[in-house]
mmCIF file of the N, C-alpha and C atoms, coordinates in Angstrom:
data_MODEL
# 
_entry.id   MODEL 
# 
loop_
_atom_site.group_PDB 
_atom_site.id 
_atom_site.type_symbol 
_atom_site.label_atom_id 
_atom_site.label_alt_id 
_atom_site.label_comp_id 
_atom_site.label_asym_id 
_atom_site.label_entity_id 
_atom_site.label_seq_id 
_atom_site.pdbx_PDB_ins_code 
_atom_site.Cartn_x 
_atom_site.Cartn_y 
_atom_site.Cartn_z 
_atom_site.occupancy 
_atom_site.B_iso_or_equiv 
_atom_site.pdbx_formal_charge 
_atom_site.auth_seq_id 
_atom_site.auth_comp_id 
_atom_site.auth_asym_id 
_atom_site.auth_atom_id 
_atom_site.pdbx_PDB_model_num 
ATOM 1   N N  . MET A 1 1  ? 56.969  71.695 -43.625 1.00 0.00 ? 1  MET A N  1 
ATOM 2   C CA . MET A 1 1  ? 56.118  71.950 -44.742 1.00 0.00 ? 1  MET A CA 1 
ATOM 3   C C  . MET A 1 1  ? 56.537  70.566 -45.852 1.00 0.00 ? 1  MET A C  1 
ATOM 4   N N  . SER A 1 2  ? 54.894  70.153 -46.113 1.00 0.00 ? 2  SER A N  1 
ATOM 5   C CA . SER A 1 2  ? 54.843  68.916 -47.032 1.00 0.00 ? 2  SER A CA 1 
ATOM 6   C C  . SER A 1 2  ? 55.349  69.179 -48.596 1.00 0.00 ? 2  SER A C  1 
ATOM 7   N N  . ILE A 1 3  ? 55.756  68.728 -49.210 1.00 0.00 ? 3  ILE A N  1 
ATOM 8   C CA . ILE A 1 3  ? 55.658  68.637 -50.711 1.00 0.00 ? 3  ILE A CA 1 
ATOM 9   C C  . ILE A 1 3  ? 54.541  68.056 -51.331 1.00 0.00 ? 3  ILE A C  1 
ATOM 10  N N  . VAL A 1 4  ? 54.015  67.417 -50.791 1.00 0.00 ? 4  VAL A N  1 
ATOM 11  C CA . VAL A 1 4  ? 52.822  66.220 -51.268 1.00 0.00 ? 4  VAL A CA 1 
ATOM 12  C C  . VAL A 1 4  ? 51.627  66.893 -51.191 1.00 0.00 ? 4  VAL A C  1 
ATOM 13  N N  . PHE A 1 5  ? 50.774  67.536 -52.107 1.00 0.00 ? 5  PHE A N  1 
ATOM 14  C CA . PHE A 1 5  ? 49.702  68.226 -52.178 1.00 0.00 ? 5  PHE A CA 1 
ATOM 15  C C  . PHE A 1 5  ? 48.362  67.165 -51.844 1.00 0.00 ? 5  PHE A C  1 
ATOM 16  N N  . ARG A 1 6  ? 47.902  67.690 -50.902 1.00 0.00 ? 6  ARG A N  1 
ATOM 17  C CA . ARG A 1 6  ? 46.759  66.573 -50.390 1.00 0.00 ? 6  ARG A CA 1 
ATOM 18  C C  . ARG A 1 6  ? 45.426  67.816 -50.440 1.00 0.00 ? 6  ARG A C  1 
ATOM 19  N N  . PRO A 1 7  ? 44.462  67.218 -51.187 1.00 0.00 ? 7  PRO A N  1 
ATOM 20  C CA . PRO A 1 7  ? 43.314  67.981 -51.408 1.00 0.00 ? 7  PRO A CA 1 
ATOM 21  C C  . PRO A 1 7  ? 42.344  67.723 -50.630 1.00 0.00 ? 7  PRO A C  1 
ATOM 22  N N  . THR A 1 8  ? 41.690  69.148 -50.238 1.00 0.00 ? 8  THR A N  1 
ATOM 23  C CA . THR A 1 8  ? 40.084  68.748 -48.592 1.00 0.00 ? 8  THR A CA 1 
ATOM 24  C C  . THR A 1 8  ? 39.286  68.769 -49.513 1.00 0.00 ? 8  THR A C  1 
ATOM 25  N N  . ILE A 1 9  ? 38.334  68.016 -49.086 1.00 0.00 ? 9  ILE A N  1 
ATOM 26  C CA . ILE A 1 9  ? 37.038  67.878 -50.618 1.00 0.00 ? 9  ILE A CA 1 
ATOM 27  C C  . ILE A 1 9  ? 36.415  69.207 -49.149 1.00 0.00 ? 9  ILE A C  1 
ATOM 28  N N  . PRO A 1 10 ? 35.646  69.825 -49.707 1.00 0.00 ? 10 PRO A N  1 
ATOM 29  C CA . PRO A 1 10 ? 34.672  70.509 -48.561 1.00 0.00 ? 10 PRO A CA 1 
ATOM 30  C C  . PRO A 1 10 ? 33.420  70.053 -48.006 1.00 0.00 ? 10 PRO A C  1 
ATOM 31  N N  . SER A 1 11 ? 33.136  69.879 -46.847 1.00 0.00 ? 11 SER A N  1 
ATOM 32  C CA . SER A 1 11 ? 31.954  69.160 -46.316 1.00 0.00 ? 11 SER A CA 1 
ATOM 33  C C  . SER A 1 11 ? 30.660  69.304 -47.503 1.00 0.00 ? 11 SER A C  1 
ATOM 34  N N  . VAL A 1 12 ? 30.679  70.208 -48.186 1.00 0.00 ? 12 VAL A N  1 
ATOM 35  C CA . VAL A 1 12 ? 28.982  70.012 -48.732 1.00 0.00 ? 12 VAL A CA 1 
ATOM 36  C C  . VAL A 1 12 ? 28.741  68.939 -49.721 1.00 0.00 ? 12 VAL A C  1 
ATOM 37  N N  . PHE A 1 13 ? 30.397  68.494 -49.882 1.00 0.00 ? 13 PHE A N  1 
ATOM 38  C CA . PHE A 1 13 ? 30.294  67.538 -50.545 1.00 0.00 ? 13 PHE A CA 1 
ATOM 39  C C  . PHE A 1 13 ? 30.654  66.021 -49.848 1.00 0.00 ? 13 PHE A C  1 
ATOM 40  N N  . ILE A 1 14 ? 30.230  65.929 -48.640 1.00 0.00 ? 14 ILE A N  1 
ATOM 41  C CA . ILE A 1 14 ? 30.969  64.927 -48.373 1.00 0.00 ? 14 ILE A CA 1 
ATOM 42  C C  . ILE A 1 14 ? 29.590  64.335 -47.212 1.00 0.00 ? 14 ILE A C  1 
ATOM 43  N N  . ASP A 1 15 ? 29.205  63.134 -47.361 1.00 0.00 ? 15 ASP A N  1 
ATOM 44  C CA . ASP A 1 15 ? 28.135  62.566 -46.398 1.00 0.00 ? 15 ASP A CA 1 
ATOM 45  C C  . ASP A 1 15 ? 28.521  62.268 -45.178 1.00 0.00 ? 15 ASP A C  1 
ATOM 46  N N  . SER A 1 16 ? 27.698  62.420 -44.100 1.00 0.00 ? 16 SER A N  1 
ATOM 47  C CA . SER A 1 16 ? 28.220  62.466 -42.898 1.00 0.00 ? 16 SER A CA 1 
ATOM 48  C C  . SER A 1 16 ? 29.185  60.778 -42.314 1.00 0.00 ? 16 SER A C  1 
ATOM 49  N N  . ASP A 1 17 ? 29.105  59.912 -43.000 1.00 0.00 ? 17 ASP A N  1 
ATOM 50  C CA . ASP A 1 17 ? 30.276  58.895 -42.858 1.00 0.00 ? 17 ASP A CA 1 
ATOM 51  C C  . ASP A 1 17 ? 31.614  59.252 -43.203 1.00 0.00 ? 17 ASP A C  1 
ATOM 52  N N  . GLY A 1 18 ? 31.395  60.236 -44.250 1.00 0.00 ? 18 GLY A N  1 
ATOM 53  C CA . GLY A 1 18 ? 33.037  60.352 -44.714 1.00 0.00 ? 18 GLY A CA 1 
ATOM 54  C C  . GLY A 1 18 ? 33.165  60.567 -46.074 1.00 0.00 ? 18 GLY A C  1 
ATOM 55  N N  . ALA A 1 19 ? 32.433  59.669 -47.067 1.00 0.00 ? 19 ALA A N  1 
ATOM 56  C CA . ALA A 1 19 ? 32.165  59.213 -48.022 1.00 0.00 ? 19 ALA A CA 1 
ATOM 57  C C  . ALA A 1 19 ? 31.927  60.442 -48.608 1.00 0.00 ? 19 ALA A C  1 
ATOM 58  N N  . PRO A 1 20 ? 32.282  60.584 -50.113 1.00 0.00 ? 20 PRO A N  1 
ATOM 59  C CA . PRO A 1 20 ? 31.930  61.623 -50.964 1.00 0.00 ? 20 PRO A CA 1 
ATOM 60  C C  . PRO A 1 20 ? 30.438  61.703 -51.447 1.00 0.00 ? 20 PRO A C  1 
ATOM 61  N N  . LYS A 1 21 ? 29.474  62.449 -51.484 1.00 0.00 ? 21 LYS A N  1 
ATOM 62  C CA . LYS A 1 21 ? 28.427  62.375 -51.535 1.00 0.00 ? 21 LYS A CA 1 
ATOM 63  C C  . LYS A 1 21 ? 28.236  61.748 -53.560 1.00 0.00 ? 21 LYS A C  1 
ATOM 64  N N  . SER A 1 22 ? 26.948  60.643 -53.681 1.00 0.00 ? 22 SER A N  1 
ATOM 65  C CA . SER A 1 22 ? 27.183  60.403 -54.949 1.00 0.00 ? 22 SER A CA 1 
ATOM 66  C C  . SER A 1 22 ? 25.788  60.757 -55.312 1.00 0.00 ? 22 SER A C  1 
ATOM 67  N N  . ARG A 1 23 ? 25.081  61.714 -56.460 1.00 0.00 ? 23 ARG A N  1 
ATOM 68  C CA . ARG A 1 23 ? 23.722  61.717 -56.620 1.00 0.00 ? 23 ARG A CA 1 
ATOM 69  C C  . ARG A 1 23 ? 22.965  60.697 -57.743 1.00 0.00 ? 23 ARG A C  1 
ATOM 70  N N  . LYS A 1 24 ? 21.815  60.612 -57.018 1.00 0.00 ? 24 LYS A N  1 
ATOM 71  C CA . LYS A 1 24 ? 21.123  59.508 -57.818 1.00 0.00 ? 24 LYS A CA 1 
ATOM 72  C C  . LYS A 1 24 ? 20.888  59.922 -58.995 1.00 0.00 ? 24 LYS A C  1 
ATOM 73  N N  . LEU A 1 25 ? 20.525  59.173 -60.116 1.00 0.00 ? 25 LEU A N  1 
ATOM 74  C CA . LEU A 1 25 ? 20.200  59.354 -61.474 1.00 0.00 ? 25 LEU A CA 1 
ATOM 75  C C  . LEU A 1 25 ? 18.781  59.768 -61.768 1.00 0.00 ? 25 LEU A C  1 
ATOM 76  N N  . TRP A 1 26 ? 18.090  60.619 -62.544 1.00 0.00 ? 26 TRP A N  1 
ATOM 77  C CA . TRP A 1 26 ? 16.802  60.939 -62.931 1.00 0.00 ? 26 TRP A CA 1 
ATOM 78  C C  . TRP A 1 26 ? 16.181  60.270 -63.985 1.00 0.00 ? 26 TRP A C  1 
ATOM 79  N N  . HIS A 1 27 ? 15.427  59.354 -63.783 1.00 0.00 ? 27 HIS A N  1 
ATOM 80  C CA . HIS A 1 27 ? 14.659  58.906 -65.073 1.00 0.00 ? 27 HIS A CA 1 
ATOM 81  C C  . HIS A 1 27 ? 13.767  59.676 -65.284 1.00 0.00 ? 27 HIS A C  1 
ATOM 82  N N  . SER A 1 28 ? 13.705  59.682 -66.488 1.00 0.00 ? 28 SER A N  1 
ATOM 83  C CA . SER A 1 28 ? 12.864  60.927 -67.350 1.00 0.00 ? 28 SER A CA 1 
ATOM 84  C C  . SER A 1 28 ? 11.061  60.455 -66.601 1.00 0.00 ? 28 SER A C  1 
ATOM 85  N N  . LYS A 1 29 ? 10.712  59.624 -66.051 1.00 0.00 ? 29 LYS A N  1 
ATOM 86  C CA . LYS A 1 29 ? 9.406   59.536 -65.302 1.00 0.00 ? 29 LYS A CA 1 
ATOM 87  C C  . LYS A 1 29 ? 9.397   60.107 -64.474 1.00 0.00 ? 29 LYS A C  1 
ATOM 88  N N  . VAL A 1 30 ? 10.652  59.757 -63.313 1.00 0.00 ? 30 VAL A N  1 
ATOM 89  C CA . VAL A 1 30 ? 10.764  60.862 -61.923 1.00 0.00 ? 30 VAL A CA 1 
ATOM 90  C C  . VAL A 1 30 ? 10.858  62.106 -62.538 1.00 0.00 ? 30 VAL A C  1 
ATOM 91  N N  . VAL A 1 31 ? 11.533  62.878 -63.476 1.00 0.00 ? 31 VAL A N  1 
ATOM 92  C CA . VAL A 1 31 ? 11.269  64.129 -63.969 1.00 0.00 ? 31 VAL A CA 1 
ATOM 93  C C  . VAL A 1 31 ? 10.085  64.803 -64.395 1.00 0.00 ? 31 VAL A C  1 
ATOM 94  N N  . TRP A 1 32 ? 9.671   64.113 -65.290 1.00 0.00 ? 32 TRP A N  1 
ATOM 95  C CA . TRP A 1 32 ? 8.120   64.425 -65.312 1.00 0.00 ? 32 TRP A CA 1 
ATOM 96  C C  . TRP A 1 32 ? 6.985   64.414 -64.114 1.00 0.00 ? 32 TRP A C  1 
ATOM 97  N N  . ARG A 1 33 ? 7.497   63.475 -63.396 1.00 0.00 ? 33 ARG A N  1 
ATOM 98  C CA . ARG A 1 33 ? 6.498   63.194 -62.180 1.00 0.00 ? 33 ARG A CA 1 
ATOM 99  C C  . ARG A 1 33 ? 7.059   64.959 -61.294 1.00 0.00 ? 33 ARG A C  1 
ATOM 100 N N  . PHE A 1 34 ? 8.007   64.893 -61.178 1.00 0.00 ? 34 PHE A N  1 
ATOM 101 C CA . PHE A 1 34 ? 8.465   66.174 -60.418 1.00 0.00 ? 34 PHE A CA 1 
ATOM 102 C C  . PHE A 1 34 ? 7.739   67.337 -61.039 1.00 0.00 ? 34 PHE A C  1 
ATOM 103 N N  . VAL A 1 35 ? 8.150   67.530 -62.598 1.00 0.00 ? 35 VAL A N  1 
ATOM 104 C CA . VAL A 1 35 ? 7.793   68.881 -62.968 1.00 0.00 ? 35 VAL A CA 1 
ATOM 105 C C  . VAL A 1 35 ? 5.834   68.729 -62.480 1.00 0.00 ? 35 VAL A C  1 
ATOM 106 N N  . ASN A 1 36 ? 5.531   67.974 -62.652 1.00 0.00 ? 36 ASN A N  1 
ATOM 107 C CA . ASN A 1 36 ? 3.906   68.271 -62.174 1.00 0.00 ? 36 ASN A CA 1 
ATOM 108 C C  . ASN A 1 36 ? 3.407   68.376 -61.233 1.00 0.00 ? 36 ASN A C  1 
ATOM 109 N N  . LEU A 1 37 ? 4.102   67.739 -60.278 1.00 0.00 ? 37 LEU A N  1 
ATOM 110 C CA . LEU A 1 37 ? 3.938   68.038 -58.798 1.00 0.00 ? 37 LEU A CA 1 
ATOM 111 C C  . LEU A 1 37 ? 4.322   69.470 -58.459 1.00 0.00 ? 37 LEU A C  1 
ATOM 112 N N  . ARG A 1 38 ? 5.490   70.105 -58.650 1.00 0.00 ? 38 ARG A N  1 
ATOM 113 C CA . ARG A 1 38 ? 5.876   71.342 -59.004 1.00 0.00 ? 38 ARG A CA 1 
ATOM 114 C C  . ARG A 1 38 ? 4.814   72.252 -59.347 1.00 0.00 ? 38 ARG A C  1 
ATOM 115 N N  . ALA A 1 39 ? 4.427   71.947 -60.720 1.00 0.00 ? 39 ALA A N  1 
ATOM 116 C CA . ALA A 1 39 ? 3.296   72.922 -61.599 1.00 0.00 ? 39 ALA A CA 1 
ATOM 117 C C  . ALA A 1 39 ? 1.728   72.997 -60.546 1.00 0.00 ? 39 ALA A C  1 
ATOM 118 N N  . LEU A 1 40 ? 1.505   71.820 -59.509 1.00 0.00 ? 40 LEU A N  1 
ATOM 119 C CA . LEU A 1 40 ? 0.445   71.878 -58.766 1.00 0.00 ? 40 LEU A CA 1 
ATOM 120 C C  . LEU A 1 40 ? 0.955   72.402 -57.328 1.00 0.00 ? 40 LEU A C  1 
ATOM 121 N N  . SER A 1 41 ? 1.966   73.189 -57.472 1.00 0.00 ? 41 SER A N  1 
ATOM 122 C CA . SER A 1 41 ? 2.323   74.428 -56.351 1.00 0.00 ? 41 SER A CA 1 
ATOM 123 C C  . SER A 1 41 ? 2.484   73.310 -55.423 1.00 0.00 ? 41 SER A C  1 
ATOM 124 N N  . VAL A 1 42 ? 3.088   71.732 -55.048 1.00 0.00 ? 42 VAL A N  1 
ATOM 125 C CA . VAL A 1 42 ? 3.502   71.230 -53.872 1.00 0.00 ? 42 VAL A CA 1 
ATOM 126 C C  . VAL A 1 42 ? 4.483   71.721 -53.313 1.00 0.00 ? 42 VAL A C  1 
ATOM 127 N N  . PRO A 1 43 ? 5.113   71.987 -51.922 1.00 0.00 ? 43 PRO A N  1 
ATOM 128 C CA . PRO A 1 43 ? 6.137   72.199 -51.598 1.00 0.00 ? 43 PRO A CA 1 
ATOM 129 C C  . PRO A 1 43 ? 7.554   70.946 -51.833 1.00 0.00 ? 43 PRO A C  1 
ATOM 130 N N  . ILE A 1 44 ? 8.676   71.727 -52.510 1.00 0.00 ? 44 ILE A N  1 
ATOM 131 C CA . ILE A 1 44 ? 9.537   71.075 -53.030 1.00 0.00 ? 44 ILE A CA 1 
ATOM 132 C C  . ILE A 1 44 ? 9.939   69.761 -52.077 1.00 0.00 ? 44 ILE A C  1 
ATOM 133 N N  . GLU A 1 45 ? 9.557   70.755 -50.649 1.00 0.00 ? 45 GLU A N  1 
ATOM 134 C CA . GLU A 1 45 ? 9.994   69.440 -49.458 1.00 0.00 ? 45 GLU A CA 1 
ATOM 135 C C  . GLU A 1 45 ? 9.687   67.723 -50.031 1.00 0.00 ? 45 GLU A C  1 
ATOM 136 N N  . GLU A 1 46 ? 8.059   68.326 -50.161 1.00 0.00 ? 46 GLU A N  1 
ATOM 137 C CA . GLU A 1 46 ? 7.411   66.930 -50.272 1.00 0.00 ? 46 GLU A CA 1 
ATOM 138 C C  . GLU A 1 46 ? 7.412   66.235 -51.474 1.00 0.00 ? 46 GLU A C  1 
ATOM 139 N N  . CYS A 1 47 ? 7.782   67.251 -52.589 1.00 0.00 ? 47 CYS A N  1 
ATOM 140 C CA . CYS A 1 47 ? 7.855   66.519 -53.963 1.00 0.00 ? 47 CYS A CA 1 
ATOM 141 C C  . CYS A 1 47 ? 9.635   65.819 -54.014 1.00 0.00 ? 47 CYS A C  1 
ATOM 142 N N  . ALA A 1 48 ? 10.292  66.520 -53.124 1.00 0.00 ? 48 ALA A N  1 
ATOM 143 C CA . ALA A 1 48 ? 11.429  65.690 -52.555 1.00 0.00 ? 48 ALA A CA 1 
ATOM 144 C C  . ALA A 1 48 ? 11.368  63.958 -52.095 1.00 0.00 ? 48 ALA A C  1 
ATOM 145 N N  . ALA A 1 49 ? 10.360  63.956 -51.159 1.00 0.00 ? 49 ALA A N  1 
ATOM 146 C CA . ALA A 1 49 ? 10.296  62.580 -50.425 1.00 0.00 ? 49 ALA A CA 1 
ATOM 147 C C  . ALA A 1 49 ? 9.472   62.092 -51.600 1.00 0.00 ? 49 ALA A C  1 
ATOM 148 N N  . ILE A 1 50 ? 7.982   62.375 -52.179 1.00 0.00 ? 50 ILE A N  1 
ATOM 149 C CA . ILE A 1 50 ? 7.636   61.517 -52.876 1.00 0.00 ? 50 ILE A CA 1 
ATOM 150 C C  . ILE A 1 50 ? 8.375   60.935 -54.117 1.00 0.00 ? 50 ILE A C  1 
ATOM 151 N N  . VAL A 1 51 ? 9.316   61.983 -55.139 1.00 0.00 ? 51 VAL A N  1 
ATOM 152 C CA . VAL A 1 51 ? 10.298  61.242 -55.797 1.00 0.00 ? 51 VAL A CA 1 
ATOM 153 C C  . VAL A 1 51 ? 10.934  60.464 -55.476 1.00 0.00 ? 51 VAL A C  1 
ATOM 154 N N  . GLY A 1 52 ? 11.618  60.609 -53.773 1.00 0.00 ? 52 GLY A N  1 
ATOM 155 C CA . GLY A 1 52 ? 12.708  59.785 -53.422 1.00 0.00 ? 52 GLY A CA 1 
ATOM 156 C C  . GLY A 1 52 ? 13.877  60.509 -53.709 1.00 0.00 ? 52 GLY A C  1 
ATOM 157 N N  . HIS A 1 53 ? 14.283  61.246 -53.749 1.00 0.00 ? 53 HIS A N  1 
ATOM 158 C CA . HIS A 1 53 ? 15.315  62.282 -54.057 1.00 0.00 ? 53 HIS A CA 1 
ATOM 159 C C  . HIS A 1 53 ? 15.690  63.330 -52.628 1.00 0.00 ? 53 HIS A C  1 
ATOM 160 N N  . THR A 1 54 ? 16.210  63.813 -52.603 1.00 0.00 ? 54 THR A N  1 
ATOM 161 C CA . THR A 1 54 ? 17.045  64.586 -51.403 1.00 0.00 ? 54 THR A CA 1 
ATOM 162 C C  . THR A 1 54 ? 16.534  66.229 -52.070 1.00 0.00 ? 54 THR A C  1 
ATOM 163 N N  . LEU A 1 55 ? 16.069  66.787 -50.967 1.00 0.00 ? 55 LEU A N  1 
ATOM 164 C CA . LEU A 1 55 ? 16.232  68.161 -51.570 1.00 0.00 ? 55 LEU A CA 1 
ATOM 165 C C  . LEU A 1 55 ? 17.364  69.397 -52.638 1.00 0.00 ? 55 LEU A C  1 
ATOM 166 N N  . GLU A 1 56 ? 18.348  68.478 -52.050 1.00 0.00 ? 56 GLU A N  1 
ATOM 167 C CA . GLU A 1 56 ? 19.337  69.417 -52.599 1.00 0.00 ? 56 GLU A CA 1 
ATOM 168 C C  . GLU A 1 56 ? 19.675  68.635 -54.346 1.00 0.00 ? 56 GLU A C  1 
ATOM 169 N N  . ASP A 1 57 ? 18.960  67.553 -54.928 1.00 0.00 ? 57 ASP A N  1 
ATOM 170 C CA . ASP A 1 57 ? 19.128  66.645 -55.387 1.00 0.00 ? 57 ASP A CA 1 
ATOM 171 C C  . ASP A 1 57 ? 17.513  67.478 -56.226 1.00 0.00 ? 57 ASP A C  1 
ATOM 172 N N  . CYS A 1 58 ? 16.882  67.498 -55.814 1.00 0.00 ? 58 CYS A N  1 
ATOM 173 C CA . CYS A 1 58 ? 15.447  68.158 -56.218 1.00 0.00 ? 58 CYS A CA 1 
ATOM 174 C C  . CYS A 1 58 ? 15.877  69.828 -56.994 1.00 0.00 ? 58 CYS A C  1 
ATOM 175 N N  . LEU A 1 59 ? 16.652  70.423 -56.298 1.00 0.00 ? 59 LEU A N  1 
ATOM 176 C CA . LEU A 1 59 ? 17.124  71.842 -56.518 1.00 0.00 ? 59 LEU A CA 1 
ATOM 177 C C  . LEU A 1 59 ? 18.292  72.076 -57.433 1.00 0.00 ? 59 LEU A C  1 
ATOM 178 N N  . HIS A 1 60 ? 19.067  71.166 -57.406 1.00 0.00 ? 60 HIS A N  1 
ATOM 179 C CA . HIS A 1 60 ? 20.096  70.881 -58.457 1.00 0.00 ? 60 HIS A CA 1 
ATOM 180 C C  . HIS A 1 60 ? 19.107  70.403 -60.037 1.00 0.00 ? 60 HIS A C  1 
ATOM 181 N N  . VAL A 1 61 ? 18.466  69.619 -59.696 1.00 0.00 ? 61 VAL A N  1 
ATOM 182 C CA . VAL A 1 61 ? 18.004  69.246 -61.060 1.00 0.00 ? 61 VAL A CA 1 
ATOM 183 C C  . VAL A 1 61 ? 16.936  70.520 -62.063 1.00 0.00 ? 61 VAL A C  1 
ATOM 184 N N  . ILE A 1 62 ? 16.218  71.185 -60.930 1.00 0.00 ? 62 ILE A N  1 
ATOM 185 C CA . ILE A 1 62 ? 15.512  72.187 -62.021 1.00 0.00 ? 62 ILE A CA 1 
ATOM 186 C C  . ILE A 1 62 ? 16.937  73.116 -62.248 1.00 0.00 ? 62 ILE A C  1 
ATOM 187 N N  . GLU A 1 63 ? 18.141  73.637 -61.484 1.00 0.00 ? 63 GLU A N  1 
ATOM 188 C CA . GLU A 1 63 ? 18.674  74.224 -62.223 1.00 0.00 ? 63 GLU A CA 1 
ATOM 189 C C  . GLU A 1 63 ? 19.328  73.821 -63.168 1.00 0.00 ? 63 GLU A C  1 
ATOM 190 N N  . GLU A 1 64 ? 19.899  72.474 -63.152 1.00 0.00 ? 64 GLU A N  1 
ATOM 191 C CA . GLU A 1 64 ? 20.503  71.601 -64.025 1.00 0.00 ? 64 GLU A CA 1 
ATOM 192 C C  . GLU A 1 64 ? 20.102  71.607 -65.446 1.00 0.00 ? 64 GLU A C  1 
ATOM 193 N N  . ARG A 1 65 ? 18.682  70.990 -65.578 1.00 0.00 ? 65 ARG A N  1 
ATOM 194 C CA . ARG A 1 65 ? 17.897  71.085 -66.772 1.00 0.00 ? 65 ARG A CA 1 
ATOM 195 C C  . ARG A 1 65 ? 17.290  72.093 -66.752 1.00 0.00 ? 65 ARG A C  1 
ATOM 196 N N  . ASN A 1 66 ? 17.394  73.262 -66.379 1.00 0.00 ? 66 ASN A N  1 
ATOM 197 C CA . ASN A 1 66 ? 15.858  74.426 -66.804 1.00 0.00 ? 66 ASN A CA 1 
ATOM 198 C C  . ASN A 1 66 ? 15.019  74.036 -66.889 1.00 0.00 ? 66 ASN A C  1 
ATOM 199 N N  . LEU A 1 67 ? 14.256  73.344 -65.539 1.00 0.00 ? 67 LEU A N  1 
ATOM 200 C CA . LEU A 1 67 ? 13.203  72.942 -65.269 1.00 0.00 ? 67 LEU A CA 1 
ATOM 201 C C  . LEU A 1 67 ? 11.844  74.078 -64.965 1.00 0.00 ? 67 LEU A C  1 
ATOM 202 N N  . GLN A 1 68 ? 12.568  75.253 -64.370 1.00 0.00 ? 68 GLN A N  1 
ATOM 203 C CA . GLN A 1 68 ? 11.580  75.907 -63.906 1.00 0.00 ? 68 GLN A CA 1 
ATOM 204 C C  . GLN A 1 68 ? 10.451  76.918 -65.315 1.00 0.00 ? 68 GLN A C  1 
ATOM 205 N N  . ASP A 1 69 ? 11.025  76.744 -66.613 1.00 0.00 ? 69 ASP A N  1 
ATOM 206 C CA . ASP A 1 69 ? 10.418  77.031 -67.457 1.00 0.00 ? 69 ASP A CA 1 
ATOM 207 C C  . ASP A 1 69 ? 9.386   75.729 -67.870 1.00 0.00 ? 69 ASP A C  1 
ATOM 208 N N  . ALA A 1 70 ? 9.362   74.505 -67.723 1.00 0.00 ? 70 ALA A N  1 
ATOM 209 C CA . ALA A 1 70 ? 8.587   73.414 -68.154 1.00 0.00 ? 70 ALA A CA 1 
ATOM 210 C C  . ALA A 1 70 ? 7.501   73.477 -67.035 1.00 0.00 ? 70 ALA A C  1 
ATOM 211 N N  . ILE A 1 71 ? 8.162   74.094 -65.884 1.00 0.00 ? 71 ILE A N  1 
ATOM 212 C CA . ILE A 1 71 ? 6.953   74.144 -64.336 1.00 0.00 ? 71 ILE A CA 1 
ATOM 213 C C  . ILE A 1 71 ? 5.896   74.765 -64.982 1.00 0.00 ? 71 ILE A C  1 
ATOM 214 N N  . ASN A 1 72 ? 6.216   76.172 -65.253 1.00 0.00 ? 72 ASN A N  1 
ATOM 215 C CA . ASN A 1 72 ? 5.787   77.191 -65.636 1.00 0.00 ? 72 ASN A CA 1 
ATOM 216 C C  . ASN A 1 72 ? 4.474   76.748 -66.765 1.00 0.00 ? 72 ASN A C  1 
ATOM 217 N N  . THR A 1 73 ? 5.018   76.250 -67.735 1.00 0.00 ? 73 THR A N  1 
ATOM 218 C CA . THR A 1 73 ? 4.288   76.119 -69.131 1.00 0.00 ? 73 THR A CA 1 
ATOM 219 C C  . THR A 1 73 ? 3.595   74.679 -68.608 1.00 0.00 ? 73 THR A C  1 
ATOM 220 N N  . ARG A 1 74 ? 3.353   73.959 -67.711 1.00 0.00 ? 74 ARG A N  1 
ATOM 221 C CA . ARG A 1 74 ? 2.684   72.896 -66.896 1.00 0.00 ? 74 ARG A CA 1 
ATOM 222 C C  . ARG A 1 74 ? 1.897   73.762 -66.943 1.00 0.00 ? 74 ARG A C  1 
ATOM 223 N N  . ARG A 1 75 ? 2.142   74.369 -65.502 1.00 0.00 ? 75 ARG A N  1 
ATOM 224 C CA . ARG A 1 75 ? 1.160   75.518 -64.362 1.00 0.00 ? 75 ARG A CA 1 
ATOM 225 C C  . ARG A 1 75 ? 0.319   75.938 -65.725 1.00 0.00 ? 75 ARG A C  1 
ATOM 226 N N  . HIS A 1 76 ? 0.631   76.554 -66.412 1.00 0.00 ? 76 HIS A N  1 
ATOM 227 C CA . HIS A 1 76 ? -0.503  77.382 -67.217 1.00 0.00 ? 76 HIS A CA 1 
ATOM 228 C C  . HIS A 1 76 ? -1.710  76.451 -68.171 1.00 0.00 ? 76 HIS A C  1 
ATOM 229 N N  . VAL A 1 77 ? -0.825  75.276 -68.532 1.00 0.00 ? 77 VAL A N  1 
ATOM 230 C CA . VAL A 1 77 ? -1.701  74.367 -68.948 1.00 0.00 ? 77 VAL A CA 1 
ATOM 231 C C  . VAL A 1 77 ? -3.093  73.447 -68.243 1.00 0.00 ? 77 VAL A C  1 
ATOM 232 N N  . LEU A 1 78 ? -2.347  73.512 -67.458 1.00 0.00 ? 78 LEU A N  1 
ATOM 233 C CA . LEU A 1 78 ? -3.802  72.754 -66.185 1.00 0.00 ? 78 LEU A CA 1 
ATOM 234 C C  . LEU A 1 78 ? -4.409  74.072 -65.828 1.00 0.00 ? 78 LEU A C  1 
ATOM 235 N N  . ILE A 1 79 ? -4.144  75.437 -65.607 1.00 0.00 ? 79 ILE A N  1 
ATOM 236 C CA . ILE A 1 79 ? -5.110  76.001 -65.405 1.00 0.00 ? 79 ILE A CA 1 
ATOM 237 C C  . ILE A 1 79 ? -5.736  76.341 -66.247 1.00 0.00 ? 79 ILE A C  1 
ATOM 238 N N  . LYS A 1 80 ? -5.407  76.349 -67.635 1.00 0.00 ? 80 LYS A N  1 
ATOM 239 C CA . LYS A 1 80 ? -6.145  76.350 -69.014 1.00 0.00 ? 80 LYS A CA 1 
ATOM 240 C C  . LYS A 1 80 ? -7.137  75.006 -69.095 1.00 0.00 ? 80 LYS A C  1 
ATOM 241 N N  . ASP A 1 81 ? -6.971  74.093 -68.515 1.00 0.00 ? 81 ASP A N  1 
ATOM 242 C CA . ASP A 1 81 ? -7.692  72.673 -68.609 1.00 0.00 ? 81 ASP A CA 1 
ATOM 243 C C  . ASP A 1 81 ? -9.025  73.181 -67.183 1.00 0.00 ? 81 ASP A C  1 
ATOM 244 N N  . VAL A 1 82 ? -8.352  73.363 -66.312 1.00 0.00 ? 82 VAL A N  1 
ATOM 245 C CA . VAL A 1 82 ? -9.505  74.004 -65.429 1.00 0.00 ? 82 VAL A CA 1 
ATOM 246 C C  . VAL A 1 82 ? -10.489 75.147 -65.728 1.00 0.00 ? 82 VAL A C  1 
ATOM 247 N N  . MET A 1 83 ? -10.128 75.746 -66.732 1.00 0.00 ? 83 MET A N  1 
ATOM 248 C CA . MET A 1 83 ? -11.006 77.309 -67.094 1.00 0.00 ? 83 MET A CA 1 
ATOM 249 C C  . MET A 1 83 ? -11.442 76.406 -68.124 1.00 0.00 ? 83 MET A C  1 
ATOM 250 N N  . ARG A 1 84 ? -11.349 75.756 -68.720 1.00 0.00 ? 84 ARG A N  1 
ATOM 251 C CA . ARG A 1 84 ? -12.494 74.884 -70.161 1.00 0.00 ? 84 ARG A CA 1 
ATOM 252 C C  . ARG A 1 84 ? -14.095 74.858 -69.027 1.00 0.00 ? 84 ARG A C  1 
# 
């Protein structure tokens, strides 16, 4: 038994090459574009490809920044514009 503690990093946080995953920063314009795309009901996989982030990053930013309310609000605004 070893006295030295060697923590293990879960595979969820490791890239295929063994390096820890790093998340790309989200510029405010990219977040706004992402919100608009989701408001237009573009599938999240396509949104990820368009904005240049991974699917996991997109899901994370929705939860981290609580964007679901912004997406729903934007969707309602777009619907009102169409109905005029």
